[in-house]
Structure formats: C-alpha cells, structure tokens
N, C-alpha and C positions, 0 to 999 in steps of 0.2 A: 504492500499499500503506500502512500504517500506519507511524507512527514510532516507535520504541522508547525507553526511558530510556536506553540505553547507545548510541544512534545520535548521529552528529555534530549540534550545533545550530550551532556556527559554528567557523572558524579563526582565529586571532589570532596574529600574531608577538609574541614577548617583547622587552623593550628592549635584551636583549644586556649587560645587567649584570653577568652571569657569564662572559662570552665573546661568542660569536656569537650574534646574534638566532637564534631557534629559531620554528619553528610549532608551534603548541599546538591540539590539535582538543579541544573543550570539548563534552562529551556533553550531551544536553538534560537528562539527571538532575542533572549538576553545575550547569548553568545554573538550573534550578528551584530548587533547594536553595540556592544562592546568593541568588536575588532574595527567595525567601521568608524566608530568614534574617535578609537586609538589611531587608526591610520590617518584620519583626518586632522587630529592633534599633533602628532609627530610629523605630517607633512611626507608620508612615505608615497614611495611609487615602485614600479616595475624594476627600477635599477637598484634599489636599495637591498643591502644585506644586512640582516640582524645577527648579532651574536648571542648564541643561546648558551648560558651559563649556569641556568636555573634547573634543578631536578624536575622531572615530571609531577612529582610528589608534591609540588609548593605551587599554588595557583597562579602566581604572575608568569608561569613558564607561558600559559596560553596566549598572552599577549606577545610575548617575545618571539615566540614560535609561528603564531599564527598571521601575524601582521604582514610578514614579507611574502607568505606561501599563498595568502588570498590575492595578492596582488601579481604573481608571477615573478617575485625578488627569490633574494637567495636567503639561505640560512646557513650560518657557520655554527657547528657544534664544537664547543669546547670538550677536551677530555675530562672525565670525571675527578672532582675535585681540585680542579687547576685554578679555580676562581682567586684562591689565596696566593698564587704565583704571579705575582705582578709582571715580571720581565716576559713569561709566556704569554700572559693575556695580551698585552701590549705588541707582543711580536705577532701573536695571531690576528689582531686587530689590523696591524700596518700590513702583514702578507697577505690577508684575504680580502683588504679592502672594505671591511666591514663599516656600515655608516651608522648602526644604531647599537646601543649598549646600554645593558642595564645592571646596576649594582647597588651596594649600600653606600652611603656616605663614608663610613669608617673603612670598607674595602676599597673604596675609589682612592683614598688616602695612600694605600699601599700599592695599588695597581699602576696608577698614574706617577708615583715616584720615580720611577726608574727612567733610563735614558731613552728606551724605544718609545715611549710616550709621544715623543716630537716625531715620530715617524707614522703616527696614525692620520695622515693627510684626509684621509675620505671620511673620517668621523665626523658626524654632524649633528647626533643626538645624543644625549646621556641622560636616561632616567635614574634618577637616584631614589630608592624607596627602602622601607622596612625599618627605618629609625629617621630621628630627627636630623635635620640639615644644620650642623653649625657654621657659623660664619667663617670660621678658619678653613671650614673645607671649601667654601664657595672662593675665598680668596686664594688659596692654594690651587685649586683647579684653573682660576682666571690667570694666573701666572704660568703654571706649568702647561697647560694645555692651549687656552686662548692666545696668550700673547706670542708664545714661539711657535704655535701651529697654525690654527685655523680661527679667524675672527668670526665664524658663523656657526660655530657650534652652540645648541641651546641645550641648557639644562633645566630639568624640572625634578620635583619633589613629590613622589605618588604614594598613595595608601590603596592598596587592594582589598575590596571586600567581596569573597566569593558568593557570600549569601545575598549579596545585592547585585552582583554581575557588574560592578562599575568601579572605576578609579576616582578617587578624590585627587585630582592634579593640580598643582600650582607651577607655573614657570617662574623658576628662581631667578634667572637670567639669562640673558643672550648675551654672547661676549662682547659683542660691538656695542651694547649698552651699557655694560659694566664700566669700559673704560672710556666711555664718554661721560659718566656719571663721576669719575674719579677727580 
C-alpha cells in the first residue's frame, strides 16, 4: 500500500535526559518537514557534502545524514570514534571537500585546534549542538577558521528534540559579520 504523511518513518529512543529513555515514533511528515527546513536553513544544495560523525543511535544523525542525500549531494562517513581526533577530522574535511560539519562546542575546540583546520577550504557550515556555546569558542573559531580560511562559514548552535522532530536553532555568527563588528 501507500505510505501516508502520518505513518511512522522511524522509531528512535530519546537520551533519557528528562528521566527514562522513551521510544519516539517519528511520522513521515515530521521527518520530511525537518529535513526540508534544515536544507533551507543551512542552504544546502546537490554540490554539498556533509560529514557524518554521529552514531545512528543519536537522533542528530538524521539531519547530518539525510540533508545531502535528499538533494543528491555527498555523505562522508568518519571512522568510528574518530570525532575526538582533531587532526583526523580536519584531514577528512580537507581531503573530501566536506562543506557541512556537526560537532559540540567543546569538541570543536579540539578538532579545529590543529594545523589542518586551515586546509578545510570547502567548509561553509558548522553546526554546534548538544551543549552551551561559550564566547571563548566563538572567538577561537572566528580566528582559527574564519580569519585564516574562509570568511563565508556560518556557525549555528542547535538543540534537537526527537519527540518534536525539530531543531531549535540560532545562528551564532557569520564570519563576515563577526569581523565587521569588531
């Protein structure tokens, strides 16, 4: 038969941050709307490549994985547990031409600290999520990545709620705006 907009697309378990983990059934409509809204917000197109660093057991992988695939773009898959190896991550972004990357603010400080960060010339969107974004991280990324590499990278801080199938996203800064305001 046919699949309707309200039929289940997938089931995922929440982290349990509010108590016990709960199974959440996400309908096709919610999945579709979330992916389409994310594509629009991050201005993705078929030429883009996203770097998948998140396990499929963690709900933000949905955005990281499906945004480029829906558009016919590319998906680069990092080796397991490599997200804590800054040199590996920057080398992977640089050599594959990844344009979109997701990390936590604390991991981004580690990942972008190495010399290879300046070789990530195709990178244009960094989504920082899962924890608060301190000003020192914003300043570090502005100097380490924006100033030396690409004035067109857009940083955002997001929080994903699988039970609502939506991101709460705030654009923290665009590199050009950061340096114009200094």
